[in-house]
Every structure is written in C-alpha cells, then in structure tokens.
C-alpha positions in Angstrom: 20.9 1.4 18.9 17.2 1.2 19.5 15.2 -2.0 19.4 11.4 -2.1 19.4 9.2 -4.9 20.8 5.5 -5.1 21.4 5.1 -7.8 24.0 2.7 -6.2 26.5 -1.0 -6.4 25.8 -2.9 -3.7 27.6 -6.1 -2.8 25.8 -9.4 -4.0 27.3 -13.0 -3.0 27.0 -14.1 -4.4 30.3 -16.3 -2.1 32.5 -14.3 -0.4 35.1 -11.1 -0.4 33.1 -8.9 2.6 32.4 -10.0 2.4 28.8 -13.7 2.4 29.6 -13.2 5.4 31.9 -11.1 7.3 29.3 -13.5 6.5 26.5 -16.5 7.8 28.5 -14.7 10.9 29.7 -13.5 11.8 26.2 -17.0 11.4 24.9 -18.3 13.7 27.6 -15.6 16.3 26.9 -16.6 16.3 23.2 -20.2 17.1 24.2 -19.4 19.9 26.6 -16.3 21.7 25.2 -15.3 23.4 22.0 -12.3 22.4 20.0 -10.3 25.3 21.3 -11.2 24.3 24.9 -10.2 20.7 24.2 -6.9 21.9 22.7 -6.2 24.1 25.8 -7.1 21.6 28.5 -4.6 21.8 31.4 -4.0 19.3 34.2 -6.3 20.9 36.8 -9.2 21.1 34.3 -8.7 17.6 33.2 -8.7 16.1 36.7 -12.1 17.7 37.4 -13.5 15.6 34.6 -13.2 12.4 36.7 -15.5 11.2 39.4 -14.1 9.6 42.6 -15.0 6.2 41.2 -13.1 7.1 38.0 -10.0 8.2 40.0 -10.1 5.0 41.9 -9.9 3.1 38.6 -7.2 5.3 37.3 -5.2 4.8 40.5 -5.5 1.0 40.7 -6.2 -0.6 37.3 -3.4 0.5 35.0 -1.0 -2.2 36.1 -2.2 -5.2 38.1 -0.6 -8.3 39.5 -0.9 -10.8 42.3 1.8 -11.3 45.0 2.0 -14.6 46.9 3.3 -13.0 50.1 3.4 -9.5 51.6 5.6 -7.2 49.6 7.2 -3.8 49.3 6.5 -2.2 45.9 9.0 0.3 44.6 7.9 2.7 41.8 10.6 4.4 39.9 9.5 7.7 38.3 11.5 10.2 36.3 12.3 13.4 38.1 11.9 15.1 34.7 8.1 14.4 34.9 6.8 17.7 36.2 3.5 16.3 37.7 3.7 13.4 40.1 1.1 10.8 39.4 -1.8 11.6 41.8 -2.1 8.1 43.1 1.4 8.0 44.5 0.6 10.8 47.0 -3.0 9.9 47.7 -2.5 6.1 47.7 0.0 5.9 50.6 3.3 5.7 48.7 6.3 7.4 50.3 9.1 9.1 48.5 12.5 7.7 49.6 15.9 9.2 49.3 16.9 6.5 46.8 17.5 7.2 43.1 18.9 5.5 40.0 19.4 6.7 36.5 20.0 6.0 32.9 21.8 8.1 30.3 18.9 10.6 30.0 17.1 11.0 33.3 17.2 10.2 37.1 14.5 8.1 38.7 13.3 8.7 42.2 12.0 5.7 44.2 8.5 5.7 45.9 7.6 2.7 48.1 4.5 1.2 49.7 3.9 -2.1 51.6 1.1 -4.4 50.5 -0.4 -7.5 51.9 -0.4 -10.7 49.8 -3.0 -10.7 47.0 -3.9 -8.4 44.1 -2.0 -5.2 43.8 -3.1 -2.4 41.4 -1.0 0.6 40.3 -2.1 3.7 38.5 -1.7 5.7 35.3 1.5 7.5 34.4 -0.5 10.7 34.2 -2.8 12.6 31.8 0.0 14.6 30.1 1.7 11.6 28.4 5.2 12.0 29.8 7.4 9.9 27.5 9.2 7.8 30.1 6.8 5.6 31.9 7.5 4.6 35.5 8.7 1.1 36.2 8.4 -1.2 39.2 10.4 -3.5 41.4 8.9 -5.9 44.1 10.5 -7.6 47.1 9.0 -9.7 49.9 8.7 -7.9 53.3 10.2 -11.0 54.8 13.5 -11.5 53.0 13.4 -15.3 53.5 9.9 -15.7 51.9 9.5 -17.0 48.4 7.7 -14.5 46.2 5.7 -15.5 43.3 4.0 -13.0 41.0 1.0 -13.9 38.7 -2.2 -12.8 37.0 -0.6 -9.8 35.3 -2.4 -7.0 33.5 -1.2 -6.1 30.9 -0.6 -9.7 29.9 2.7 -11.1 28.8 4.5 -9.2 31.5 8.3 -9.7 31.5 9.8 -10.2 35.0 13.5 -9.4 35.2 16.0 -8.7 38.0 16.7 -5.2 39.0 20.4 -4.5 38.9 22.8 -2.2 37.1 22.5 -2.5 33.3 19.0 -3.9 33.5 16.7 -2.7 30.7 13.4 -1.2 31.7 11.6 -0.5 28.4 10.8 -3.2 25.9 10.8 -0.6 23.1 14.3 0.6 24.0 16.2 -2.3 25.4 19.6 -0.6 25.2 18.4 2.2 27.6 19.5 0.6 30.9 19.6 1.8 34.5 22.7 2.3 36.5 23.6 3.3 40.1 20.8 1.0 41.4 20.8 1.2 45.2 22.2 -1.8 46.9 19.0 -2.5 48.9 17.0 -2.7 45.6 19.4 -5.0 43.7 18.1 -8.4 43.0 14.4 -7.5 43.3 11.9 -8.6 40.8 11.7 -6.0 38.0 8.5 -5.3 36.0 9.5 -3.7 32.7 7.1 -1.7 30.5 6.9 0.3 27.3 7.3 4.0 27.0 4.0 4.5 25.2 1.7 3.4 27.9 1.2 7.0 28.9 -1.0 7.4 25.9 -3.7 5.2 27.5 -4.7 8.2 29.7 -3.5 11.1 27.6 -5.7 14.2 27.7 -3.5 17.3 28.2 -2.4 18.5 24.8 -3.8 15.3 23.3 -6.5 16.6 21.1 -5.7 17.0 17.4 -7.5 17.7 14.1 -7.1 16.2 10.6 -6.8 18.4 7.6 -8.7 15.6 5.6 -11.7 14.4 7.6 -13.9 11.6 6.2 -17.3 12.1 4.6 -19.9 10.1 2.9 -17.9 10.2 -0.3 -15.3 7.4 -0.6 -11.7 8.6 -0.5 -8.2 7.4 0.4 -8.7 4.9 -2.5 -5.7 2.6 -2.6 -4.6 -0.7 -4.1 -2.7 -3.5 -2.4 -2.1 -7.2 -2.9 -3.0 -9.8 -0.3 -2.8 -12.7 -2.8 -1.4 -13.5 -6.2 -0.6 -10.3 -8.2 -1.5 -12.0 -11.4 -5.1 -12.9 -10.4 -6.1 -10.6 -7.6 -6.3 -7.0 -6.4 -7.4 -5.5 -3.1 -9.2 -2.1 -3.2 -9.4 0.0 0.0 -11.1 3.2 0.8 -12.5 5.3 3.7 -15.9 6.9 4.5 -17.5 8.4 7.6 -19.5 6.1 9.8 -22.9 6.9 8.2 -21.9 4.6 5.3 -22.6 1.1 6.4 -21.7 -1.0 3.3 -19.2 -0.9 0.5 -19.4 -2.3 -3.1 -16.9 -2.2 -5.9 -18.0 -2.5 -9.6 -15.3 -3.6 -12.0 -14.8 -4.7 -15.5 -12.1 -5.3 -18.1 -11.1 -2.0 -19.6 -13.4 -1.3 -22.6 -15.8 -4.1 -21.7 -19.5 -3.6 -20.9 -19.7 -6.6 -18.7 -19.6 -5.5 -15.1 -19.0 -7.6 -12.0 -19.5 -6.5 -8.4 -17.9 -7.5 -5.0 -18.9 -6.6 -1.5 -16.3 -5.0 0.8 -15.5 -5.8 4.4 -15.8 -2.9 6.8 -13.6 -2.0 9.8 -14.4 0.9 12.2 -11.2 2.8 13.1 -11.0 5.0 16.1 -8.5 7.8 17.0 -10.0 8.8 20.4 -8.5 12.3 20.5 -8.9 13.3 16.9 -11.5 16.0 17.4 -13.0 16.3 14.0 -12.9 12.6 12.9 -12.8 10.2 15.9 -14.4 7.3 14.1 -14.2 6.3 10.4 -15.0 3.3 8.3 -12.4 1.6 6.3 -13.4 -0.8 3.5 -11.5 -3.5 1.7 -12.8 -5.2 -1.4 -10.8 -8.3 -2.5 -11.1 -9.0 -6.3 -10.1 -12.6 -7.1 -10.0 -14.9 -10.1 -8.9 -12.1 -12.4 -7.2 -12.7 -15.7 -3.4 -12.4 -15.8 -2.0 -9.6 -17.9 -5.3 -7.7 -18.0 -6.2 -4.1 -17.3 -9.4 -3.5 -15.2 -11.2 -0.4 -14.3 -13.4 0.0 -11.2 -16.0 2.1 -9.4 -16.7 2.5 -5.7 -20.4 2.8 -5.2 -22.0 5.3 -5.4 -19.6 6.4 -8.2 -21.2 6.1 -11.6 -18.3 7.3 -13.8 -15.2 5.2 -14.7 -12.5 7.5 -13.4 -9.2 7.7 -15.3 -7.1 7.0 -12.1 -9.2 4.0 -11.0 -7.7 1.2 -13.0 -5.1 -1.4 -12.6 -3.3 -4.2 -14.5 -2.7 -7.8 -13.2 0.7 -9.3 -13.7 1.3 -11.1 -17.0 3.5 -14.2 -17.6 6.6 -12.5 -18.9 9.5 -11.5 -16.6 9.8 -7.9 -17.5 8.5 -5.2 -15.1 9.5 -2.1 -13.1 8.8 -0.8 -9.6 9.6 2.2 -7.4 10.6 2.4 -3.8 11.2 5.1 -1.2 13.0 5.5 2.1 11.5 7.4 5.0 8.7 9.9 4.0 7.1 10.9 7.4 3.8 12.0 5.8 5.4 15.1 4.4 4.0 16.9 1.3 7.4 16.7 -0.4 7.1 13.0 -0.5 3.8 13.2 -2.3 5.2 15.6 -4.8 8.1 13.3 -5.5 5.8 10.2 -5.9 3.7 12.1 -8.4 6.8 13.1 -10.3 8.0 9.5 -10.3 4.7 8.3 -11.7 4.8 10.9 -14.4 8.3 9.9 -15.4 7.7 6.1 -15.1 4.1 5.2 -15.8 5.3 1.7 -16.4 6.0 1.1 -12.7 3.9 -1.9 -11.5 3.8 -0.9 -7.8 5.3 1.4 -5.2 6.9 0.6 -1.9 8.2 2.4 1.2 10.8 1.0 3.6 9.1 2.2 6.7 8.4 5.5 8.6 5.4 6.5 6.6 4.3 8.8 9.5 5.8 10.3 12.6 3.3 8.9 15.2 1.9 5.6 14.1 -1.3 5.9 16.2 -2.2 9.4 15.0 -4.6 9.0 12.2 -4.4 12.6 11.0 -0.8 11.7 9.9 -2.0 8.7 8.0 -4.6 11.0 6.4 -1.8 13.2 5.1 0.2 10.2 4.0 -2.6 8.8 1.9 -3.8 12.2 0.6 -0.6 13.4 -1.0 -0.1 10.6 -3.6 -3.8 9.7 -4.0 -3.8 9.7 -7.8 -0.9 7.2 -7.8 -2.0 4.7 -5.2 -5.5 4.4 -6.7 -4.0 2.7 -9.8 -0.7 1.2 -8.5 -0.4 -1.2 -5.5 1.2 0.2 -2.4 3.3 -2.4 -0.7 5.1 -1.1 2.4 7.2 -2.1 5.4 6.9 -1.0 9.0 9.2 1.6 10.5 9.8 2.5 14.1 7.6 5.6 13.7 4.8 3.5 12.4 5.2 1.2 15.4 5.8 3.9 18.0 7.0 3.6 21.6 6.1 -0.1 21.9 2.4 0.5 21.2 2.3 -1.7 18.2 1.4 -0.9 14.5 -2.3 -1.3 14.7 -3.0 1.6 12.3 -0.6 0.2 9.8 -2.5 -3.1 9.9 -5.9 -1.4 9.8 -4.9 0.8 6.8 -3.3 -1.8 4.5 -4.5 -5.2 3.3 -1.4 -7.4 2.9 -0.6 -11.1 2.7 -1.2 -13.0 6.0 1.8 -15.3 5.4 4.3 -13.9 8.0 5.9 -15.5 11.0 3.7 -16.6 13.9 5.2 -14.3 16.5 4.7 -11.1 14.5 1.2 -9.6 14.1 -0.3 -10.6 10.7 0.4 -8.3 7.8 3.3 -6.5 9.5 5.8 -9.0 8.0 4.8 -10.7 4.7 6.1 -11.8 1.4 4.9 -11.7 -2.2 6.3 -12.8 -5.5 5.8 -10.6 -8.5 6.7 -12.4 -11.7 10.3 -13.7 -11.2 11.1 -11.7 -8.1 10.6 -12.5 -4.4 9.9 -9.5 -2.1 10.4 -10.0 1.6 8.7 -7.1 3.5 10.0 -7.5 7.1 8.9 -5.6 10.2 12.3 -5.1 11.8 10.7 -3.3 14.8 9.1 -6.6 15.9 12.5 -8.2 16.8 15.1 -10.2 15.0 15.0 -13.7 16.4 11.2 -14.1 16.0 11.6 -13.8 12.2 14.8 -15.4 11.3 13.4 -18.9 10.7 10.6 -17.5 8.6 13.1 -15.5 6.5 15.0 -18.7 5.8 11.9 -20.6 4.9 10.9 -18.0 2.4 14.3 -18.0 0.8 14.6 -21.7 0.8 11.3 -22.3 -0.8 11.5 -19.6 -3.5 12.4 -20.3 -7.1 12.5 -16.6 -7.9 15.4 -15.4 -10.1 15.7 -12.2 -8.0 15.3 -11.8 -4.2 14.8 -8.5 -2.5 14.4 -7.8 1.2 12.9 -4.6 2.5 13.0 -3.6 6.2 13.5 -0.3 8.0 16.7 -0.7 10.0 19.8 -0.8 7.8 22.3 -3.5 8.8 25.3 -1.4 7.6 25.3 2.4 8.1 27.6 5.1 9.5 25.6 5.9 12.6 24.3 2.8 14.3 25.0 -0.5 12.6 22.5 -3.2 13.5 24.8 -6.0 14.6 21.9 -8.3 15.6 20.6 -8.1 12.0 24.2 -8.6 10.7 24.5 -11.7 12.9 21.0 -13.3 12.3 19.8 -12.3 8.8 22.8 -11.4 6.8 24.1 -15.0 6.8 20.8 -16.0 5.2 21.1 -13.3 2.6 24.5 -14.6 1.8 23.4 -18.3 1.8 20.5 -17.8 -0.5 21.9 -14.8 -2.4 19.5 -12.0 -1.7 20.3 -9.5 -4.4 19.3 -6.3 -2.7 18.3 -5.1 0.8 16.3 -1.8 0.9 16.2 0.2 4.2 15.7 3.7 5.6 15.9 5.0 9.2 19.2 6.9 8.8 18.3 9.9 6.7 20.8 9.8 3.8 21.5 7.8 0.6 24.0 4.9 0.6 24.6 2.0 -1.8 27.1 -0.5 -0.6 29.6 -2.4 -2.7 28.8 -6.1 -3.1 28.8 -7.5 0.5 29.1 -11.1 1.7 30.1 -12.3 5.1 30.4 -8.7 6.2 33.2 -8.1 3.6 33.3 -6.4 0.2 33.4 -9.0 -2.6 34.0 -8.6 -6.4 30.6 -8.7 -7.9 26.9 -8.3 -7.1 26.6 -11.8 -8.5 28.6 -12.9 -5.5 27.2 -10.5 -2.9 24.3 -8.3 -1.8 23.7 -4.6 -2.4 22.6 -2.9 0.8 20.8 0.4 0.0 19.6 3.1 2.3 17.4 6.0 0.9 15.5 9.0 2.1 12.2 10.1 0.5 12.1 13.6 1.9 14.6 16.5 1.9 17.3 15.8 4.4 20.8 16.7 5.5 23.1 14.4 7.5 26.1 16.1 9.1 29.4 14.7 10.3 28.8 11.2 8.7 31.9 9.0 9.4 33.6 7.0 6.6 31.9 3.8 5.3 34.6 1.8 3.5 31.9 -0.6 2.2 30.0 2.3 0.5 30.0 2.5 -3.3 27.9 5.6 -3.5 26.8 8.0 -0.7 24.9 11.3 -0.5 24.4 13.1 2.8 21.8 15.5 1.4 18.9 15.3 -0.9 15.6 13.5 -1.6 15.4 10.4 -3.7 13.3 7.6 -5.2 14.5 4.4 -6.7 13.3 3.1 -10.0 14.2 -0.6 -10.8 13.6 -2.4 -14.1 13.9 -6.1 -14.3 14.1 -7.8 -17.7 14.5 -11.5 -17.1 18.0 -12.1 -15.9 18.9 -8.4 -16.0 18.3 -5.7 -13.4 18.7 -2.0 -14.1 18.8 0.3 -11.0 18.4 4.0 -10.9 18.2 6.4 -7.9 16.7 9.7 -8.9 16.7 13.0 -7.0 13.9 15.5 -6.7 15.0 17.4 -9.8 14.8 14.3 -11.9 18.5 13.7 -12.1 20.0 10.2 -11.9 22.0 10.2 -8.7 23.1 6.6 -8.8 22.8 3.9 -11.5 24.1 0.3 -12.0 23.1 -3.0 -13.6 23.3 -6.6 -12.6 23.2 -9.5 -15.1 22.7 -13.0 -13.8 
C-alpha cells in the first residue's frame, strides 16, 4: 500500500538558493542551445553549465540544518543510482562498508564529521534518480545531547533510524531493514522521493503539443461557490496577454455584463516551447437560478455554441457523469465526447483522480484539457486529486493552479485539494486521499453532520475495498463515518478495473443500499487487470474495458448506469429512498 504526504516545504526564491541557480542556468541554456541539444544533454555537458559558485550552492544548500554539538552525518544513497552526487566525493564524505536496504534497493553509507553549527548537504543529482538519499546524524561524543534545528526544507520530520523505519513521506510503507548496529538509534531525517526534480536537467526537457498563444484556450467551467448563482470561467493565454475579461448575458438577451478575471503565471521550467503561461479565472456571481447564460472571452466577438452554461434550478432532478483514472490519454477525451453526445442533460463532469501521469508536467495537463475541450467549456469540471496528480510527495500545485474550486476544505490540506459542494439535493465530498487520512477525518464528519442533503456522495482516489491493496486506514477512519451518516456512494479509481460493491456497512455486506453504501471503482481508459483475486463483497466486476458512469437523480430516486466505450450499459441499478 502506498501513502502520500506533502509535509516538506522546499521551494524558495532567495538569492543563492538551489532554485535561483537552476532558474538562471535553465534560462541560459534556453538562450544558447537548440531544442534537440536540450533534449540530448548528458551529465558531463550539464555540469559544465555551472560556475564554481553555483556548484558550491548545489553542494550545500539543498538540505540544511543546525547541530548543537559536533556530529557525524551519514548519507544513505542507493547503489542503483549510477552517478554519485558530486559533493559526496568533493566535499570530504567517505564511503563506508556499511549498507542497508529496502525491498527494492540497497543503500550504501557515506559519512563525514562536522563541527557544531550549520550543516548543508547537496542535490541528489541532475538526472532525477527516483529514490532520493536520506540522512542520519549522531553526536561525535556519544554522551553529548544532540539537538537539531533550523531545517531547510521546513517541517522536517526527525525519526529514529532502525529496522522498519520509513524514509520517504510519500511512500511510508517502504521501510529500511538490515540497518547496521552502529547506526541504530541515530536521528533520522526523512525526505520525499520527488526532491530530485529540484535540480533535474538530464532528460528533463519536454515539449507540449498544445502551446499557448494570444488566443484564449483551455476554456473550462468550475464552481467555487453556489451552483445556482455562480460560475467560474477559466482559460489560458501566453504571457503577452496581461488582462482577461468575460462578457456574459442571459441566452437570447441583448443586455451584456462584464467581469474582470484574475491572472496567475504558471511555470514549467523545463517545458521547452511553453515555459510560462497565464491562467485566468473569472468568477461570475449573483446569477439567476435555473437560467442559461452564454459568454465571450475578450477578444472574442461571437457567441460560440459551446460557450454557455446553466445555473442550478430549484427542483431536485439532475444528472451528472463521472470517470475513474484517465491519465491524459486521448481515449478518455473520445469517451467524454461520446458521453456528452449521449447525455446532453448532464449538469457536470467529475474524475476521481489521476488526470495525468506526472502532476507537475504541464504538457500532460495540456493534453488533459485539450481532448474534451468542447465539453468542459459548457459543463463544470469538478475533480479529485489522485496520486499521479500529487506525484512523489511534491504536492499538487498544478492541480490547484488549473482548477478553481471551493476553499472550504480541512485546514491541514492545501486549499481546493479537498472541498465540498452541494448541487440541488446532493452533497458531494471531493477528498484528496493523497494528503493523508487523519488530517481530514474531522472535516468529513463536519460536512456530513451539517448537511441536510437527501443524497451524499464521496469521491476520492484510493478505494477502501479492492482486490489488490485494500486501504485499511480509510476503512478504519472514514468508513465508520460513511456508515454513521449514510453516505450513499463512494467513487474511486487507482486500481484499473470496474467494481461495484454490494451494500456495505461496518465492513460487511447488508441487505439494501438504503442500509449500506455502494463502493464503486471505475477506469476511464482502456485497461486490463490480470489475476484479480475474489472479492466476496463485489456485486459487479469487470477486469477489462473503459467506462463512464451516468447518474440521474429524481428527488428520492437515484438511477445509476455504467456505460462502456461502445455505448453499452455494463452495470445498472436504482435506489429509492
């Protein structure tokens, strides 16, 4: 089982930081090398791009802390990493005969003695090896009391090095074993696997198939407020466009209103043909319920057929569509377009996480937004975070920068990664399961306790019940709340197959969905799962195929259909309150 946390804060724009060095060097590379040269950069070429001053920063300012007494610092690096970080050999570290391992790799131990004071360690490399080194620290005088402070990155967790200690916050079940006796009990500094991206240059440069321009594109609707009286309109341009304006009107009216958009500059440092873009968000408020509006994004002068939306009315009849993992594949866009053609009544669309493969690669988000562009410009797109959107512990910043969602989530989760909204008589909890379970449990209960909705639906990426890796922590912390407040359905993805559970309560199958919850996993791209073990709680299961789910709510009645890529109904049932 894999858990994902984002506790370390490592980004800084201070002069003399690793980030400032990398930003400047990348800018210089863009001015001196062609795209083919950037794509072909090797280690030796890359290292010549740095001055001696740069190399000193890269060797000492990646990981910083103060030690109260003289210490021995042990750096554990994977033997699978082909290139040894340069600062280990040039900075006085000595390779020992000690090793330890986890289930995947062996770590060799490098050591150096330091006086009391500030200690700085270097980058993991420029080739982005996926398993970052980790550190243990011990006083040179075993009887001395060691205190560590002033960490960079901030929020550093300090553990104890021993067998079965975790070393990566984004993979806490990957633990070390066979720890040498002389290292056991030392202070352990854990990290995240993704920190190698901070200095990644070798095979780092990419291109997007859909670069920005002066013309607004990636037009998308979301809600950050009441669906009956508001709508958020988002789009992208290149950085030559400094302001954004939306004109809108009731459909058929001649009376036009305008609203200014907020602007955010997004950077993907190694995206060769589109490093910087502008993203705009215009928030339309005080709209009339049950009304259809059309809109223009200046400088548009036409009222385009696919740029309209309807606010929620006051009856309790509506439909919506959700998907499992889609991973920015064209097949997902094809299926969403088919879904919209078959069900133009759908009020909005939702994905249960893993919209892309690498959450900080904007070229993948470009694909993701391009393929269903004619749908999401007229239907709100309300999504949950998956582990690929929040990759290797680096956070889901591009998810937050891309979507405008309610800022009503739990305090310990970045705003808009977990949120809730109520559409007519249904509460939707959109939970970022990659940000930990305990930090959100109280918020989930508050949302359920305070809701008067007839229907309650939770969407999050990791499925509590599945054949491959059941999430026992979610079963322990969240499922009792779903039972207590009768959450009708839980939508998930992550495991690439389709499964609808029988009614579940207290971890057991019960008689009716009026008594228990339907736990549903789906996959939005073609997939095949082999050797899936039995799931006695499963009502319907498919280990191959590609699906979307169309739900229609009519007051106290819910009609559910899962539909495959050929338009066939693969699963169907109803619930009547």
